[in-house]
N, CA, C and O atoms as a printed pandas DataFrame, in Angstrom:
     atom_number atom_name residue_name chain_id  residue_number  x_coord  y_coord  z_coord
0              1         N          MET        A               1   -8.646   16.923   12.714
1              2        CA          MET        A               1   -8.878   17.438   11.350
2              3         C          MET        A               1   -9.273   16.280   10.394
3              4         O          MET        A               1   -8.475   15.358   10.223
4              5         N          ALA        A               2  -10.419   16.293    9.794
5              6        CA          ALA        A               2  -10.995   15.190    9.103
6              7         C          ALA        A               2  -10.310   14.941    7.647
7              8         O          ALA        A               2  -10.198   13.808    7.179
8              9         N          ASP        A               3   -9.904   16.009    7.040
9             10        CA          ASP        A               3   -9.240   15.931    5.741
10            11         C          ASP        A               3   -7.740   16.028    5.736
11            12         O          ASP        A               3   -7.146   16.818    5.002
12            13         N          GLN        A               4   -7.141   15.209    6.571
13            14        CA          GLN        A               4   -5.645   15.292    6.703
14            15         C          GLN        A               4   -5.053   14.667    5.317
15            16         O          GLN        A               4   -5.601   13.745    4.712
16            17         N          VAL        A               5   -3.976   15.244    4.954
17            18        CA          VAL        A               5   -3.257   14.682    3.767
18            19         C          VAL        A               5   -2.242   13.709    4.304
19            20         O          VAL        A               5   -1.201   14.125    4.812
20            21         N          ASN        A               6   -2.526   12.376    4.205
21            22        CA          ASN        A               6   -1.703   11.395    4.646
22            23         C          ASN        A               6   -1.825   10.112    3.885
23            24         O          ASN        A               6   -2.595   10.051    2.926
24            25         N          CYS        A               7   -1.090    9.058    4.268
25            26        CA          CYS        A               7   -1.105    7.877    3.454
26            27         C          CYS        A               7   -2.363    7.084    3.633
27            28         O          CYS        A               7   -2.634    6.202    2.819
28            29         N          ASN        A               8   -3.118    7.336    4.612
29            30        CA          ASN        A               8   -4.419    6.680    4.811
30            31         C          ASN        A               8   -5.451    7.084    3.842
31            32         O          ASN        A               8   -6.319    6.285    3.491
32            33         N          GLY        A               9   -5.394    8.326    3.382
33            34        CA          GLY        A               9   -6.310    8.926    2.465
34            35         C          GLY        A               9   -5.775    9.003    1.095
35            36         O          GLY        A               9   -6.371    9.683    0.261
36            37         N          CYS        A              10   -4.700    8.362    0.794
37            38        CA          CYS        A              10   -4.018    8.452   -0.555
38            39         C          CYS        A              10   -4.476    7.365   -1.565
39            40         O          CYS        A              10   -4.618    6.191   -1.226
40            41         N          ALA        A              11   -4.677    7.774   -2.702
41            42        CA          ALA        A              11   -5.065    6.769   -3.730
42            43         C          ALA        A              11   -3.995    5.752   -3.997
43            44         O          ALA        A              11   -4.290    4.686   -4.536
44            45         N          TYR        A              12   -2.832    6.020   -3.665
45            46        CA          TYR        A              12   -1.756    5.123   -3.976
46            47         C          TYR        A              12   -1.609    4.047   -2.944
47            48         O          TYR        A              12   -0.942    3.039   -3.174
48            49         N          SER        A              13   -2.189    4.240   -1.877
49            50        CA          SER        A              13   -2.129    3.206   -0.693
50            51         C          SER        A              13   -3.186    2.225   -0.827
51            52         O          SER        A              13   -4.262    2.478   -1.368
52            53         N          GLN        A              14   -2.847    1.012   -0.288
53            54        CA          GLN        A              14   -3.724   -0.007   -0.358
54            55         C          GLN        A              14   -3.544   -0.967    0.917
55            56         O          GLN        A              14   -2.439   -1.371    1.281
56            57         N          GLU        A              15   -4.706   -1.273    1.530
57            58        CA          GLU        A              15   -4.669   -2.123    2.719
58            59         C          GLU        A              15   -4.369   -3.583    2.228
59            60         O          GLU        A              15   -4.880   -4.020    1.197
60            61         N          GLU        A              16   -3.587   -4.258    2.948
61            62        CA          GLU        A              16   -3.325   -5.688    2.571
62            63         C          GLU        A              16   -3.153   -6.439    3.891
63            64         O          GLU        A              16   -2.669   -5.937    4.906
64            65         N          ALA        A              17   -3.592   -7.675    3.777
65            66        CA          ALA        A              17   -3.429   -8.558    5.029
66            67         C          ALA        A              17   -2.108   -9.082    5.105
67            68         O          ALA        A              17   -1.474   -9.329    4.079
68            69         N          ILE        A              18   -1.598   -9.291    6.367
69            70        CA          ILE        A              18   -0.221   -9.910    6.383
70            71         C          ILE        A              18   -0.318  -11.373    5.876
71            72         O          ILE        A              18    0.586  -11.854    5.192
72            73         N          ASP        A              19   -1.360  -12.033    6.198
73            74        CA          ASP        A              19   -1.731  -13.422    5.636
74            75         C          ASP        A              19   -2.921  -13.406    4.948
75            76         O          ASP        A              19   -3.988  -13.420    5.562
76            77         N          PRO        A              20   -2.864  -13.378    3.648
77            78        CA          PRO        A              20   -4.087  -13.284    2.747
78            79         C          PRO        A              20   -5.019  -14.527    2.956
79            80         O          PRO        A              20   -6.182  -14.510    2.554
80            81         N          HIS        A              21   -4.509  -15.526    3.550
81            82        CA          HIS        A              21   -5.381  -16.774    3.722
82            83         C          HIS        A              21   -6.171  -16.679    5.117
83            84         O          HIS        A              21   -7.000  -17.543    5.403
84            85         N          ASN        A              22   -5.917  -15.705    5.899
85            86        CA          ASN        A              22   -6.591  -15.529    7.177
86            87         C          ASN        A              22   -7.340  -14.163    7.263
87            88         O          ASN        A              22   -6.716  -13.113    7.412
88            89         N          VAL        A              23   -8.623  -14.210    7.171
89            90        CA          VAL        A              23   -9.428  -12.958    7.066
90            91         C          VAL        A              23   -9.339  -12.068    8.304
91            92         O          VAL        A              23   -9.658  -10.882    8.224
92            93         N          SER        A              24   -8.907  -12.617    9.463
93            94        CA          SER        A              24   -8.801  -11.806   10.629
94            95         C          SER        A              24   -7.416  -11.227   10.842
95            96         O          SER        A              24   -7.165  -10.512   11.812
96            97         N          ALA        A              25   -6.512  -11.553    9.908
97            98        CA          ALA        A              25   -5.117  -11.143    9.931
98            99         C          ALA        A              25   -4.980   -9.643   10.053
99           100         O          ALA        A              25   -5.870   -8.920    9.605
100          101         N          GLU        A              26   -3.875   -9.126   10.657
101          102        CA          GLU        A              26   -3.702   -7.832   10.681
102          103         C          GLU        A              26   -3.418   -7.214    9.321
103          104         O          GLU        A              26   -2.791   -7.837    8.464
104          105         N          ARG        A              27   -3.893   -5.955    9.124
105          106        CA          ARG        A              27   -3.873   -5.315    7.785
106          107         C          ARG        A              27   -2.925   -4.188    7.802
107          108         O          ARG        A              27   -2.928   -3.377    8.728
108          109         N          LEU        A              28   -2.040   -4.106    6.716
109          110        CA          LEU        A              28   -0.977   -3.189    6.673
110          111         C          LEU        A              28   -1.321   -2.289    5.509
111          112         O          LEU        A              28   -2.028   -2.674    4.578
112          113         N          LEU        A              29   -0.803   -1.085    5.590
113          114        CA          LEU        A              29   -0.838   -0.047    4.375
114          115         C          LEU        A              29    0.373   -0.172    3.553
115          116         O          LEU        A              29    1.507   -0.073    4.023
116          117         N          VAL        A              30    0.101   -0.401    2.270
117          118        CA          VAL        A              30    1.187   -0.541    1.266
118          119         C          VAL        A              30    1.108    0.583    0.274
119          120         O          VAL        A              30    0.040    0.929   -0.231
120          121         N          CYS        A              31    2.272    1.150    0.005
121          122        CA          CYS        A              31    2.267    2.231   -1.038
122          123         C          CYS        A              31    2.590    1.639   -2.401
123          124         O          CYS        A              31    3.600    0.969   -2.615
124          125         N          ARG        A              32    1.620    1.944   -3.351
125          126        CA          ARG        A              32    1.822    1.441   -4.736
126          127         C          ARG        A              32    2.127    2.541   -5.705
127          128         O          ARG        A              32    1.846    2.393   -6.895
128          129         N          ARG        A              33    2.673    3.611   -5.269
129          130        CA          ARG        A              33    2.993    4.757   -6.146
130          131         C          ARG        A              33    4.041    4.445   -7.123
131          132         O          ARG        A              33    3.919    4.852   -8.278
132          133         N          ARG        A              34    5.131    3.710   -6.733
133          134        CA          ARG        A              34    6.149    3.300   -7.632
134          135         C          ARG        A              34    6.265    1.795   -7.789
135          136         O          ARG        A              34    5.562    1.110   -7.047
136          137         N          PRO        A              35    7.031    1.219   -8.627
137          138        CA          PRO        A              35    7.162   -0.209   -8.825
138          139         C          PRO        A              35    7.779   -0.886   -7.588
139          140         O          PRO        A              35    8.517   -0.242   -6.842
140          141         N          PRO        A              36    7.493   -2.130   -7.372
141          142        CA          PRO        A              36    8.084   -2.736   -6.202
142          143         C          PRO        A              36    9.639   -2.868   -6.398
143          144         O          PRO        A              36   10.214   -2.888   -7.486
144          145         N          VAL        A              37   10.200   -2.951   -5.197
145          146        CA          VAL        A              37   11.618   -2.983   -5.149
146          147         C          VAL        A              37   12.220   -4.384   -4.826
147          148         O          VAL        A              37   11.610   -5.070   -4.005
148          149         N          PRO        A              38   13.319   -4.859   -5.373
149          150        CA          PRO        A              38   13.819   -6.270   -4.958
150          151         C          PRO        A              38   14.328   -6.260   -3.507
151          152         O          PRO        A              38   14.925   -5.320   -2.982
152          153         N          VAL        A              39   14.026   -7.376   -2.956
153          154        CA          VAL        A              39   14.741   -7.546   -1.616
154          155         C          VAL        A              39   15.132   -9.069   -1.593
155          156         O          VAL        A              39   14.504   -9.964   -2.158
156          157         N          PHE        A              40   16.339   -9.220   -0.802
157          158        CA          PHE        A              40   16.879  -10.585   -0.719
158          159         C          PHE        A              40   16.445  -11.101    0.666
159          160         O          PHE        A              40   16.616  -10.412    1.672
160          161         N          ILE        A              41   15.893  -12.301    0.704
161          162        CA          ILE        A              41   15.492  -12.929    1.959
162          163         C          ILE        A              41   16.189  -14.117    2.161
163          164         O          ILE        A              41   16.127  -14.980    1.285
164          165         N          PRO        A              42   16.912  -14.327    3.279
165          166        CA          PRO        A              42   17.704  -15.411    3.648
166          167         C          PRO        A              42   16.734  -16.709    3.785
167          168         O          PRO        A              42   15.652  -16.611    4.364
168          169         N          THR        A              43   17.154  -17.841    3.260
169          170        CA          THR        A              43   16.381  -19.019    3.429
170          171         C          THR        A              43   17.322  -20.130    3.907
171          172         O          THR        A              43   18.529  -19.895    3.974
172          173         N          PRO        A              44   16.825  -21.334    4.244
173          174        CA          PRO        A              44   17.683  -22.366    4.610
174          175         C          PRO        A              44   18.587  -22.824    3.510
175          176         O          PRO        A              44   19.669  -23.333    3.804
176          177         N          ARG        A              45   18.230  -22.682    2.298
177          178        CA          ARG        A              45   18.900  -23.024    1.068
178          179         C          ARG        A              45   19.803  -21.925    0.378
179          180         O          ARG        A              45   20.425  -22.138   -0.663
180          181         N          GLY        A              46   19.809  -20.779    1.037
181          182        CA          GLY        A              46   20.510  -19.636    0.454
182          183         C          GLY        A              46   19.800  -18.382    0.615
183          184         O          GLY        A              46   19.457  -17.976    1.726
184          185         N          VAL        A              47   19.553  -17.705   -0.552
185          186        CA          VAL        A              47   18.921  -16.514   -0.554
186          187         C          VAL        A              47   17.841  -16.403   -1.611
187          188         O          VAL        A              47   18.102  -16.729   -2.769
188          189         N          SER        A              48   16.554  -15.926   -1.247
189          190        CA          SER        A              48   15.529  -15.784   -2.205
190          191         C          SER        A              48   15.370  -14.288   -2.570
191          192         O          SER        A              48   15.550  -13.374   -1.765
192          193         N          LEU        A              49   15.017  -14.134   -3.857
193          194        CA          LEU        A              49   14.826  -12.658   -4.322
194          195         C          LEU        A              49   13.389  -12.548   -4.552
195          196         O          LEU        A              49   12.806  -13.337   -5.295
196          197         N          GLN        A              50   12.743  -11.507   -3.882
197          198        CA          GLN        A              50   11.340  -11.100   -4.004
198          199         C          GLN        A              50   11.261   -9.712   -4.320
199          200         O          GLN        A              50   12.246   -8.980   -4.216
200          201         N          THR        A              51   10.021   -9.264   -4.743
201          202        CA          THR        A              51    9.812   -7.856   -4.998
202          203         C          THR        A              51    8.662   -7.432   -3.917
203          204         O          THR        A              51    7.780   -8.223   -3.584
204          205         N          VAL        A              52    8.749   -6.279   -3.473
205          206        CA          VAL        A              52    7.762   -5.788   -2.423
206          207         C          VAL        A              52    7.515   -4.377   -2.712
207          208         O          VAL        A              52    8.392   -3.701   -3.250
208          209         N          HIS        A              53    6.378   -3.886   -2.389
209          210        CA          HIS        A              53    5.907   -2.379   -2.218
210          211         C          HIS        A              53    6.260   -2.042   -0.801
211          212         O          HIS        A              53    6.199   -2.924    0.056
212          213         N          PRO        A              54    6.609   -0.877   -0.516
213          214        CA          PRO        A              54    6.972   -0.421    0.835
214          215         C          PRO        A              54    5.723   -0.349    1.734
215          216         O          PRO        A              54    4.635   -0.034    1.253
216          217         N          LEU        A              55    5.875   -0.636    3.012
217          218        CA          LEU        A              55    4.841   -0.565    4.008
218          219         C          LEU        A              55    4.872    0.971    4.505
219          220         O          LEU        A              55    5.933    1.549    4.740
220          221         N          VAL        A              56    3.691    1.534    4.631
221          222        CA          VAL        A              56    3.791    2.929    5.115
222          223         C          VAL        A              56    2.834    3.125    6.335
223          224         O          VAL        A              56    1.886    2.366    6.538
224          225         N          ALA        A              57    3.127    4.142    7.100
225          226        CA          ALA        A              57    2.260    4.452    8.255
226          227         C          ALA        A              57    1.078    5.157    7.783
227          228         O          ALA        A              57    1.156    5.960    6.853
228          229         N          ARG        A              58   -0.064    4.882    8.410
229          230        CA          ARG        A              58   -1.283    5.562    8.032
230          231         C          ARG        A              58   -1.229    7.051    8.162
231          232         O          ARG        A              58   -1.880    7.724    7.362
232          233         N          ASP        A              59   -0.521    7.628    9.087
233          234        CA          ASP        A              59   -0.315    8.996    9.209
234          235         C          ASP        A              59    0.925    9.562    8.539
235          236         O          ASP        A              59    1.295   10.722    8.717
236          237         N          GLY        A              60    1.528    8.712    7.785
237          238        CA          GLY        A              60    2.741    9.244    7.115
238          239         C          GLY        A              60    2.236   10.020    5.816
239          240         O          GLY        A              60    1.060   10.006    5.452
240          241         N          TRP        A              61    3.205   10.661    5.195
241          242        CA          TRP        A              61    2.895   11.411    3.975
242          243         C          TRP        A              61    4.196   11.565    3.088
243          244         O          TRP        A              61    5.324   11.331    3.524
244          245         N          CYS        A              62    3.922   11.983    1.792
245          246        CA          CYS        A              62    5.012   12.331    0.914
246          247         C          CYS        A              62    4.513   13.348   -0.083
247          248         O          CYS        A              62    3.361   13.776   -0.005
248          249         N          GLY        A              63    5.372   13.752   -1.036
249          250        CA          GLY        A              63    4.947   14.757   -2.005
250          251         C          GLY        A              63    4.196   14.244   -3.063
251          252         O          GLY        A              63    3.833   15.012   -3.954
252          253         N          ASP        A              64    3.873   12.908   -3.102
253          254        CA          ASP        A              64    3.165   12.408   -4.259
254          255         C          ASP        A              64    1.696   12.062   -3.924
255          256         O          ASP        A              64    1.005   11.353   -4.657
256          257         N          TYR        A              65    1.295   12.572   -2.846
257          258        CA          TYR        A              65   -0.115   12.397   -2.366
258          259         C          TYR        A              65   -1.210   12.597   -3.428
259          260         O          TYR        A              65   -1.158   13.614   -4.120
260          261         N          LEU        A              66   -2.155   11.740   -3.600
261          262        CA          LEU        A              66   -3.312   11.954   -4.408
262          263         C          LEU        A              66   -4.501   11.495   -3.640
263          264         O          LEU        A              66   -4.563   10.351   -3.188
264          265         N          ASP        A              67   -5.517   12.443   -3.476
265          266        CA          ASP        A              67   -6.567   12.196   -2.678
266          267         C          ASP        A              67   -7.413   11.049   -3.300
267          268         O          ASP        A              67   -7.789   11.096   -4.471
268          269         N          HIS        A              68   -7.689   10.032   -2.475
269          270        CA          HIS        A              68   -8.317    8.810   -3.085
270          271         C          HIS        A              68   -9.890    9.207   -3.516
271          272         O          HIS        A              68  -10.542    8.461   -4.247
272          273         N          ARG        A              69  -10.369   10.323   -3.043
273          274        CA          ARG        A              69  -11.778   10.686   -3.288
274          275         C          ARG        A              69  -11.887   11.346   -4.760
275          276         O          ARG        A              69  -12.971   11.462   -5.331
276          277         N          THR        A              70  -10.781   11.725   -5.263
277          278        CA          THR        A              70  -10.777   12.462   -6.620
278          279         C          THR        A              70  -10.459   11.475   -7.774
279          280         O          THR        A              70  -10.600   11.839   -8.942
280          281         N          VAL        A              71  -10.035   10.244   -7.462
281          282        CA          VAL        A              71   -9.689    9.269   -8.383
282          283         C          VAL        A              71  -10.874    8.436   -9.012
283          284         O          VAL        A              71  -11.664    7.857   -8.266
284          285         N          VAL        A              72  -10.995    8.377  -10.367
285          286        CA          VAL        A              72  -11.924    7.700  -11.004
286          287         C          VAL        A              72  -11.255    6.470  -11.763
287          288         O          VAL        A              72  -10.461    6.622  -12.691
288          289         N          ARG        A              73  -11.638    5.310  -11.296
289          290        CA          ARG        A              73  -10.976    4.090  -11.802
290          291         C          ARG        A              73  -11.520    3.591  -13.063
291          292         O          ARG        A              73  -12.562    4.128  -13.436
292          293         N          ALA        A              74  -11.062    2.744  -13.735
293          294        CA          ALA        A              74  -11.541    2.214  -14.988
294          295         C          ALA        A              74  -13.011    1.707  -14.816
295          296         O          ALA        A              74  -13.785    1.658  -15.772
296          297         N          THR        A              75  -13.342    1.346  -13.598
297          298        CA          THR        A              75  -14.750    0.836  -13.384
298          299         C          THR        A              75  -15.826    1.956  -13.410
299          300         O          THR        A              75  -17.041    1.761  -13.456
300          301         N          GLY        A              76  -15.136    3.275  -13.371
301          302        CA          GLY        A              76  -16.063    4.433  -13.260
302          303         C          GLY        A              76  -16.620    4.727  -11.847
303          304         O          GLY        A              76  -17.533    5.534  -11.669
304          305         N          GLN        A              77  -16.048    4.058  -10.886
305          306        CA          GLN        A              77  -16.569    4.441   -9.459
306          307         C          GLN        A              77  -15.559    5.404   -8.888
307          308         O          GLN        A              77  -14.365    5.106   -8.870
308          309         N          GLU        A              78  -16.022    6.582   -8.409
309          310        CA          GLU        A              78  -15.265    7.546   -7.630
310          311         C          GLU        A              78  -14.987    7.025   -6.165
311          312         O          GLU        A              78  -15.780    6.344   -5.515
312          313         N          GLY        A              79  -13.762    7.439   -5.749
313          314        CA          GLY        A              79  -13.414    7.135   -4.423
314          315         C          GLY        A              79  -12.962    5.681   -4.102
315          316         O          GLY        A              79  -12.757    5.351   -2.934
316          317         N          GLN        A              80  -12.820    4.886   -5.050
317          318        CA          GLN        A              80  -12.400    3.487   -4.817
318          319         C          GLN        A              80  -10.948    3.411   -5.029
319          320         O          GLN        A              80  -10.535    3.113   -6.149
320          321         N          ALA        A              81  -10.116    3.655   -4.048
321          322        CA          ALA        A              81   -8.643    3.468   -4.139
322          323         C          ALA        A              81   -8.126    2.170   -4.116
323          324         O          ALA        A              81   -6.911    1.988   -4.190
């Protein structure tokens, strides 16, 4: 089915590279529907607090789906999620 309602076609999802300095790095899908959440990351000097958006599966889904093709951004370009 070409028009499946899932995270891959959602306006709130965005592809991001694991390593932004490596153009061939694996790309993950991040959900930006809600604000990022705090996470504590152990470090050699203790604990670091960072905020992150959740990673989502391309075929995942939720009740907040918004079709990326229906969104008009401030640039006026349709379909640019």
